[in-house]
C-alpha positions in Angstrom: 0.0 0.0 0.0 1.4 3.3 -0.9 0.8 7.0 -1.9 1.1 8.0 -5.5 1.2 11.3 -7.3 1.9 12.6 -10.8 2.0 15.8 -12.8 1.8 16.2 -16.6 2.5 19.8 -17.7 1.1 20.7 -21.2 3.5 23.6 -21.7 5.9 24.3 -18.8 8.5 22.1 -17.1 7.7 20.4 -13.8 9.1 22.1 -10.7 10.8 19.1 -9.1 11.3 20.8 -5.7 7.7 21.7 -5.4 6.7 18.2 -6.7 8.7 16.5 -4.0 6.9 18.6 -1.3 3.5 17.5 -2.7 4.6 13.8 -2.8 5.8 13.9 0.8 2.4 15.1 2.0 1.5 11.4 1.4 4.2 10.1 3.7 1.6 8.5 6.1 0.5 6.2 3.2 4.1 5.1 2.6 6.7 5.8 5.4 9.2 3.1 4.2 10.6 4.8 1.2 10.1 7.2 -1.7 10.9 7.7 -5.3 10.6 10.1 -8.2 10.7 9.9 -12.0 11.0 12.9 -14.3 11.4 12.4 -18.0 14.0 14.2 -20.2 11.6 16.8 -21.4 10.6 17.5 -17.8 7.0 17.7 -18.7 6.0 14.6 -16.6 6.8 13.7 -13.0 5.7 10.6 -11.1 6.1 10.2 -7.3 5.7 7.4 -4.9 5.7 6.9 -1.1 6.2 3.3 -0.2 4.7 0.9 2.4 6.7 -2.2 1.9 5.0 -5.6 2.1 6.1 -7.5 -1.0 9.7 -7.4 -2.2 11.2 -5.4 0.7 14.4 -4.8 -1.3 15.4 -1.7 -3.2 14.3 -3.4 -6.5 10.7 -2.9 -5.4 11.2 0.9 -5.3 8.8 2.9 -7.4 8.4 4.6 -9.8 9.6 1.5 -11.8 10.0 1.0 -15.5 10.1 -1.6 -18.3 13.2 -2.9 -20.1 13.8 0.2 -22.3 12.6 2.7 -19.8 9.7 3.9 -22.1 7.0 2.9 -19.6 7.0 4.1 -16.0 4.6 3.2 -13.2 3.6 4.5 -9.7 1.1 2.2 -8.1 -0.9 1.8 -4.9 -2.4 -1.5 -3.8 -1.8 -5.2 -4.2 -2.2 -7.5 -7.2 -3.1 -10.9 -5.7 -2.7 -13.0 -8.9 0.7 -11.5 -9.8 2.6 -14.8 -9.6 0.4 -16.3 -12.4 0.5 -13.2 -14.4 4.3 -12.9 -14.0 4.8 -16.5 -15.3 2.6 -15.8 -18.3 4.4 -12.6 -19.2 7.8 -14.2 -18.8 6.8 -16.9 -21.2 5.9 -14.2 -23.6 9.5 -12.8 -23.3 9.1 -10.0 -20.8 12.0 -9.5 -18.3 11.3 -8.7 -14.7 13.7 -6.8 -12.5 11.9 -7.2 -9.1 9.7 -9.5 -7.1 7.1 -6.7 -6.8 3.5 -7.5 -7.6 3.2 -4.0 -9.2 5.7 -4.8 -12.0 3.1 -7.1 -13.7 1.1 -3.9 -14.5 4.0 -2.6 -16.6 4.6 -5.7 -18.6 0.9 -6.5 -18.7 0.3 -3.0 -20.3 3.1 -3.7 -22.8 1.4 -6.9 -23.8 -2.3 -6.2 -23.6 -2.6 -2.4 -23.4 -5.5 -1.2 -21.3 -6.9 -4.7 -21.3 -4.4 -5.5 -18.6 -7.1 -4.3 -16.2 -9.3 -7.2 -17.1 -6.5 -9.6 -16.0 -5.7 -8.0 -12.6 -7.1 -9.4 -9.4 -6.7 -7.1 -6.5 -7.1 -3.6 -5.1 -5.2 -0.9 -7.0 -4.9 2.6 -8.2 -2.0 3.5 -10.5 -0.5 6.0 -12.9 1.5 4.8 -15.9 3.4 7.0 -18.3 4.0 5.8 -21.8 6.8 7.9 -23.2 6.4 6.7 -26.7 2.7 7.6 -26.9 3.2 10.7 -24.6 0.2 9.7 -22.5 -0.8 8.9 -19.0 -2.9 5.8 -18.2 -4.6 5.9 -14.8 -6.9 3.2 -13.4 -8.8 2.3 -10.3 -9.8 -1.2 -9.1 -13.3 -2.6 -9.7 -14.9 -1.8 -6.4 -13.0 1.4 -5.5 -11.0 -0.1 -2.7 -8.1 2.3 -3.5 -8.6 6.0 -4.2 -7.5 8.1 -7.1 -8.1 11.8 -7.7 -7.2 14.2 -10.5 -7.1 17.9 -11.2 -7.1 19.5 -14.6 -6.9 23.0 -16.1 -5.6 24.4 -19.4 -2.0 24.1 -18.3 -1.6 20.8 -16.6 -3.0 17.6 -15.1 -2.3 16.3 -11.5 -3.3 13.0 -10.0 -2.9 11.7 -6.5 -4.0 9.1 -3.9 -5.4 11.9 -1.8 -6.8 15.4 -2.4 -4.6 17.1 0.2 -1.5 16.5 -2.0 -3.3 18.3 -4.9 -4.7 21.3 -3.1 -1.3 22.0 -1.4 -0.1 23.1 -4.9 -0.3 26.9 -4.7 -1.4 27.1 -8.4 -4.5 24.9 -7.9 -7.7 26.9 -7.6 -9.3 26.3 -4.2 -13.0 26.8 -4.7 -15.7 24.8 -3.0 -18.2 23.0 -5.3 -21.4 23.8 -3.4 -23.4 21.3 -5.5 -21.1 18.7 -3.9 -21.6 20.4 -0.5 -25.3 19.7 -1.0 -24.6 16.1 -2.1 -22.9 15.5 1.2 -26.0 16.2 3.3 -28.0 13.8 1.1 -25.6 10.9 1.0 -23.2 11.3 3.9 -20.4 11.4 1.3 -19.6 13.1 -2.0 -20.3 10.7 -4.9 -17.9 10.1 -7.8 -16.8 11.6 -10.0 -17.4 14.8 -8.0 -15.3 16.1 -5.0 -15.9 18.9 -2.6 -13.6 21.1 -4.8 -14.2 22.5 -8.2 -11.9 21.1 -10.9 -10.8 18.1 -8.7 -12.5 14.8 -9.5 -12.5 11.1 -8.5 -11.9 8.4 -11.0 -14.9 6.2 -10.4 -14.4 2.6 -9.4 -13.9 0.2 -12.4 -12.8 3.1 -14.7 -9.6 4.1 -16.3 -8.4 7.5 -17.7 -6.2 8.3 -20.6 -4.6 11.8 -20.7 -2.7 12.8 -23.8 0.1 15.4 -23.5 -2.0 17.9 -25.4 -4.8 17.8 -22.8 -7.1 15.3 -24.5 -8.9 13.3 -21.8 -10.8 10.0 -22.1 -12.5 8.1 -19.3 -13.8 4.6 -19.8 -15.5 1.9 -17.7 -13.7 -1.4 -18.0 -15.8 -3.7 -15.8 -19.5 -4.2 -15.2 -21.1 -6.4 -12.6 -23.6 -8.4 -14.6 -26.6 -10.3 -13.2 -27.8 -13.8 -14.1 -30.5 -16.2 -13.1 -28.7 -19.5 -13.1 -29.7 -22.3 -10.8 -27.4 -24.6 -9.0 -27.8 -27.2 -6.2 -27.5 -25.9 -2.6 -24.7 -28.3 -1.9 -22.7 -27.2 -5.0 -23.2 -23.4 -4.4 -22.0 -23.8 -0.8 -19.0 -25.8 -1.8 -18.0 -23.4 -4.6 -18.4 -20.4 -2.3 -16.1 -22.2 0.2 -13.5 -22.7 -2.5 -13.7 -19.1 -3.7 -13.3 -17.8 -0.1 -10.3 -20.1 0.7 -8.6 -19.1 -2.5 -9.3 -15.4 -1.9 -8.0 -15.4 1.7 -4.9 -17.4 0.6 -4.2 -14.7 -2.1 -4.8 -11.9 0.3 -2.2 -13.4 2.7 0.6 -13.0 0.1 3.2 -10.9 1.9 6.8 -10.8 3.0 5.5 -9.6 6.4 2.8 -11.0 8.8 -0.8 -10.2 8.0 -3.3 -9.8 10.9 -7.0 -9.3 11.0 -9.6 -6.9 12.3 -12.0 -8.9 14.4 -15.5 -7.8 15.5 -17.0 -11.1 16.5 -19.5 -10.9 13.6 -19.9 -13.4 10.8 -17.6 -11.6 8.4 -14.4 -11.0 10.3 -14.8 -14.3 12.2 -15.1 -16.2 8.9 -11.8 -14.6 7.7 -10.1 -15.7 10.9 -11.4 -19.2 10.4 -10.1 -19.4 6.9 -6.7 -18.0 8.0 -6.6 -20.7 10.6 -7.6 -23.4 8.2 -4.8 -22.3 5.9 -2.3 -22.7 8.8 -1.8 -18.9 9.0 -1.1 -17.8 12.6 -2.5 -14.4 13.1 -2.9 -11.4 15.4 -6.4 -10.0 15.7 -7.6 -6.5 16.8 -10.9 -5.1 18.1 -12.4 -2.0 19.5 -15.0 -1.9 22.4 -17.1 0.8 24.0 -17.0 1.5 27.7 -20.1 0.5 29.7 -22.0 -1.0 26.8 -23.4 -4.5 27.0 -23.3 -4.9 23.2 -19.7 -3.9 22.8 -18.2 -6.1 20.1 -14.8 -6.7 21.8 -16.4 -9.3 24.1 -17.5 -11.3 21.0 -14.2 -10.8 19.3 -12.5 -12.4 22.3 -14.6 -15.5 22.0 -13.6 -16.0 18.4 -9.9 -15.2 19.3 -10.0 -17.9 21.9 -11.6 -20.4 19.5 -8.9 -20.0 16.9 -6.0 -19.2 19.2 -5.1 -15.8 17.8 -2.9 -13.3 19.5 -5.7 -10.8 20.3 -5.6 -7.2 21.4 -8.6 -5.0 22.3 -9.0 -1.3 23.1 -11.9 0.2 25.0 -13.0 3.7 24.1 -15.6 6.2 25.3 -17.0 9.7 24.4 -13.6 11.4 24.8 -12.6 10.0 21.4 -15.1 12.3 19.8 -12.3 14.8 19.9 -10.6 12.9 17.1 -13.0 14.3 14.6 -10.8 17.4 14.2 -7.8 15.2 13.3 -9.8 12.9 11.1 -11.0 15.8 9.0 -7.5 16.2 7.7 -7.0 12.5 6.9 -10.4 12.1 5.2 -9.8 15.1 2.9 -13.5 15.4 2.3 -16.4 15.4 4.7 -17.6 11.9 5.4 -20.3 11.4 8.0 -20.2 7.7 8.7 -20.6 7.2 12.4 -17.8 4.5 12.6 -15.0 6.7 11.4 -13.6 7.0 14.9 -13.6 3.3 15.9 -12.2 2.5 12.4 -9.3 4.9 12.9 -8.6 3.6 16.4 -8.7 -0.1 15.5 -6.3 0.8 12.6 -4.0 2.6 15.0 -4.1 -0.4 17.4 -3.3 -2.9 14.6 -0.5 -0.7 13.2 1.4 -1.0 16.4 1.8 -4.8 15.7 1.5 -5.4 12.0 1.7 -3.6 8.7 -1.3 -5.3 7.0 -4.7 -6.8 8.1 -7.7 -8.4 6.4 -11.1 -7.0 7.0 -14.7 -8.1 6.2 -16.0 -5.2 4.0 -18.2 -6.4 1.2 -19.7 -9.5 2.8 -23.0 -7.8 3.6 -23.4 -6.6 0.0 -22.6 -9.8 -1.7 -24.3 -12.2 0.7 -27.3 -9.9 1.3 -26.4 -10.0 5.0 -29.4 -8.3 6.6 -32.2 -9.5 8.9 -35.5 -9.2 7.0 -38.3 -7.1 8.6 -41.9 -6.8 7.5 -43.7 -5.2 10.4 -43.1 -1.5 9.7 -40.3 0.8 10.7 -41.5 2.3 13.9 -38.9 1.8 16.6 -36.4 0.2 14.3 -32.7 1.1 14.4 -31.0 2.5 11.4 -29.7 -0.8 10.2 -33.1 -2.5 10.8 -34.8 0.1 8.6 -32.3 -0.6 5.8 -33.1 -4.3 6.1 -36.9 -3.6 6.1 -36.7 -1.6 2.9 -34.6 -4.2 1.3 -37.0 -7.0 2.1 -40.0 -5.0 1.1 -38.6 -4.1 -2.3 -38.7 -7.7 -3.3 -42.3 -8.2 -2.1 -45.0 -8.2 -4.8 -47.1 -5.9 -2.7 -44.6 -3.0 -2.6 -43.1 -1.0 -5.4 -39.4 -0.3 -5.3 -38.7 3.2 -4.0 -35.5 5.1 -4.3 -36.9 7.6 -1.8 -37.2 4.8 0.8 -33.7 3.7 0.1 -32.3 7.2 0.4 -34.2 7.9 3.6 -32.9 4.7 5.2 -29.3 5.2 4.1 -29.1 8.9 4.9 -28.9 8.8 8.7 -30.7 12.2 8.9 -32.3 12.8 5.5 -31.8 16.1 3.8 -34.2 16.5 0.8 -34.6 19.7 -1.2 -36.8 21.3 1.5 -34.4 20.5 4.3 -31.5 21.8 2.2 -33.3 25.1 1.7 -33.7 25.4 5.4 -30.1 24.5 6.1 -28.3 26.6 3.6 -27.9 30.4 3.5 -30.1 31.8 0.6 -26.9 32.6 -1.4 -26.1 28.9 -1.5 -29.5 27.5 -2.3 -29.1 28.0 -6.0 -26.6 25.0 -5.9 -29.2 22.5 -4.6 -29.5 19.8 -7.3 -32.8 19.5 -9.2 -32.6 15.8 -8.4 -30.9 15.2 -5.0 -31.0 11.5 -5.6 -29.2 11.7 -8.9 -26.4 9.3 -7.8 -28.8 6.6 -6.6 -30.8 7.0 -9.8 -27.6 6.6 -11.9 -27.1 3.1 -10.4 -30.7 2.0 -10.2 -31.3 -1.0 -12.4 -35.1 -1.7 -12.5 -34.5 -4.8 -14.6 -32.8 -6.6 -11.7 -34.8 -8.7 -9.2 -35.8 -6.6 -6.1 -33.0 -7.8 -3.8 -30.4 -7.5 -6.4 -31.3 -3.9 -7.1 -30.4 -3.1 -3.6 -27.3 -5.2 -3.6 -26.1 -3.5 -6.8 -26.9 -0.1 -5.3 -25.1 -1.0 -2.1 -22.0 -2.0 -4.1 -22.0 1.0 -6.3 -22.9 3.7 -3.8 -22.8 3.0 0.0 -19.9 0.5 -0.2 -17.9 2.0 -3.0 -18.1 5.6 -1.9 -18.5 5.6 1.9 -17.4 2.3 3.4 -14.2 1.7 1.4 -13.2 5.4 1.6 -13.6 5.3 5.4 -11.4 2.2 5.7 -8.7 3.4 3.3 -8.3 6.8 5.0 -8.5 5.5 8.6 -6.0 2.7 7.9 -3.5 4.7 5.8 -3.5 7.5 8.3 -1.8 4.9 10.5 0.4 3.4 7.7 -1.7 0.2 7.8 -2.7 -1.8 4.7 -6.3 -3.2 4.9 -7.1 -6.1 2.5 -10.7 -7.2 1.8 -10.9 -10.8 0.7 -14.7 -10.8 0.2 -14.2 -8.3 -2.7 -12.6 -10.9 -4.9 -14.4 -9.9 -8.2 -14.6 -13.5 -9.3 -16.5 -14.4 -6.1 -18.8 -11.5 -6.5 -19.5 -12.4 -10.2 -20.1 -16.0 -9.2 -22.8 -15.0 -6.7 -24.4 -12.3 -8.9 -24.8 -14.7 -11.9 -27.1 -17.0 -9.9 -30.7 -16.7 -9.0 -31.5 -14.9 -5.7 -33.2 -18.1 -4.5 -29.8 -19.8 -4.8 -28.0 -17.7 -2.2 -30.7 -16.1 -0.1 -32.7 -18.0 2.6 -34.9 -15.7 4.5 -34.5 -17.7 7.7 -30.7 -17.9 7.5 -28.7 -14.6 7.3 -25.8 -14.7 4.9 -26.8 -18.3 3.9 -23.7 -19.1 1.8 -21.3 -17.8 4.5 -23.3 -19.3 7.3 -23.2 -22.8 5.7 -19.4 -22.6 5.6 -18.8 -21.5 9.2 -21.7 -23.0 11.1 -19.6 -26.0 12.2 -16.6 -24.1 13.4 -17.9 -20.9 15.1 -19.3 -20.8 18.6 -23.1 -20.6 19.0 -22.7 -17.1 20.7 -21.4 -15.8 17.4 -23.7 -17.7 15.1 -26.8 -16.5 17.0 -25.7 -13.0 17.6 -27.9 -10.2 16.1 -26.4 -8.2 13.3 -24.7 -5.0 14.5 -22.8 -2.4 12.6 -19.4 -1.1 13.6 -20.9 1.5 15.9 -21.1 2.4 19.5 -24.1 2.9 21.8 -26.6 5.6 20.7 -25.6 7.7 23.6 -22.1 8.0 22.1 -23.6 10.2 19.3 -26.5 11.9 21.2 -24.6 14.4 23.4 -26.6 17.5 22.4 -24.4 19.6 24.7 -21.3 18.6 22.6 -23.1 19.6 19.4 -24.2 22.9 20.9 -20.7 23.7 22.1 -19.1 23.2 18.6 -21.9 25.1 16.8 -21.7 28.0 19.2 -18.7 29.1 17.2 -19.6 27.8 13.8 -17.5 29.0 10.9 -20.1 27.8 8.5 -22.6 30.2 10.1 -20.1 33.0 10.3 -19.3 32.7 6.6 -23.0 32.6 5.6 -23.0 29.1 4.4 -25.6 27.6 6.7 -28.4 29.2 8.8 -28.0 29.5 12.5 -31.7 29.3 13.0 -32.0 25.9 11.4 -29.1 24.6 13.4 -30.8 25.9 16.6 -34.0 24.1 15.6 -32.1 20.8 15.2 -30.4 21.3 18.6 -33.8 22.0 20.2 -35.3 18.9 18.6 -32.3 16.8 19.5 -31.9 15.8 15.9 -28.5 14.2 16.4 -28.1 12.5 13.1 -28.6 15.7 11.0 -26.4 17.5 13.6 -23.7 14.8 13.1 -23.6 15.7 9.4 -23.3 19.4 10.2 -20.5 18.8 12.7 -18.5 16.7 10.2 -18.8 19.5 7.6 -18.0 22.1 10.3 -14.7 20.2 11.2 -13.8 19.8 7.5 -14.5 23.5 6.8 -12.4 24.7 9.8 -9.5 22.5 8.7 -9.5 23.5 5.0 -11.1 27.0 5.3 -7.9 28.8 4.3 -7.8 26.8 1.1 -10.9 28.6 -0.1 -9.6 32.1 0.4 
């Protein structure tokens, strides 16, 4: 895992000294080493900050090149099928100079061009310069596990793993995109390809970008998750899922250093620890708990740790950790209002004191449809229960699929057009989108069966834009690599090509996963109710804390949001909408000077 950056100037030469300063803003993503490549014309520079896990020698240093030095690469991530790809490419006559997994991207590009992306299994974001064609080739993995941003104007093009390395360039315009500002309050994140800044964009998951030296830009999707309706016997689908999971976990353990695991005591992380144990991989596990909470997940994690004999470490936190939001606003770059950002950061910090890489269970809920089904109405339900209720009802013949229902359940404090008008200063209201649900609508596929519509939406929106962003920033802030074995694209494709009836049993949550772990996990884990990576509600409901922060609101002072509306939310103890405002407030304070 690393930090990458590059600059392509259309007219001037690259300022190497300034470029190095921008590169080193990403040191937290790669504290083990660094590199720079500048071509003879000095119109292109590639930079790299290295977190060493595979090929710890100097030969693994990036940027790296091909045999005649006409192709240069700076890459972030892991290619899990690199041994097979390397053998294939060597048989075709390519010469390798390192044992790095990243080098297969260079020779794969030489052999197959942009189609190399279809052959890669892993999480990745990279920038590749083709000196002969005078073009940049950027790409991001299928699910968006690894980030990649870019900035463009008439003079140059900049890309980076994180926005902060782009906006530190004094020549980059620093203007907030207030349509993105509105999007945040609808989604809890800012959807691709937009960012909070004008002229800075995300490359969406499963897309690549070609930038010619003259400024011609092309963006193309290279992978689509297709749905099928194939049938297969229950025994066979369970067995094949088991084999996919074992192979994926085995591939994700490729490293020259130990790989640990996050452990919550839920199905997903517990299953990963089981497969690691089955593969004979001794591991360290890490969990976060909440003080004075009977549902604190660390107690369940300890049960699993004892079952498989892991070296387990837990940390107990309380409301004092809310003070971390100021620090996190820097590492997250953009406002992101998931309520588990703090525990995710802290479990990453805990793990980083012992290992440089861990596996984590992201993706399992989406691909295994891992929610409890509810049909009795939403009154009194928790946030997660409401999501589950709407997912179930969308598949029922008596209910029409509703994006509004989905948006309301996912928003954790819904801001529609009317709420945005109340929130925003009148001068900002012109930026409210005509269709606040544009991003959900973009990924809505009415032709899919009801449950698959939601699975697809989850993968393309909530998971790809919020969950994976949260994990990447929290872990890389602590120089920790997080690997996600459930997001093996071949496993996801396998499940999605089958009929919903093949992999969903309403009386068994995460049926395919359950069938493969039911004989090895303790009953306390198998019978545990689903719980997100969150703390007790009281952790987020301290209205005095919200009031104290908003008493000196920079958003109010700068006439961006209305003080009266914030006061109404405080009086009504509307903590979820207040949480979003606080997250934006912290971000704005941290980056306010960038807008002036």
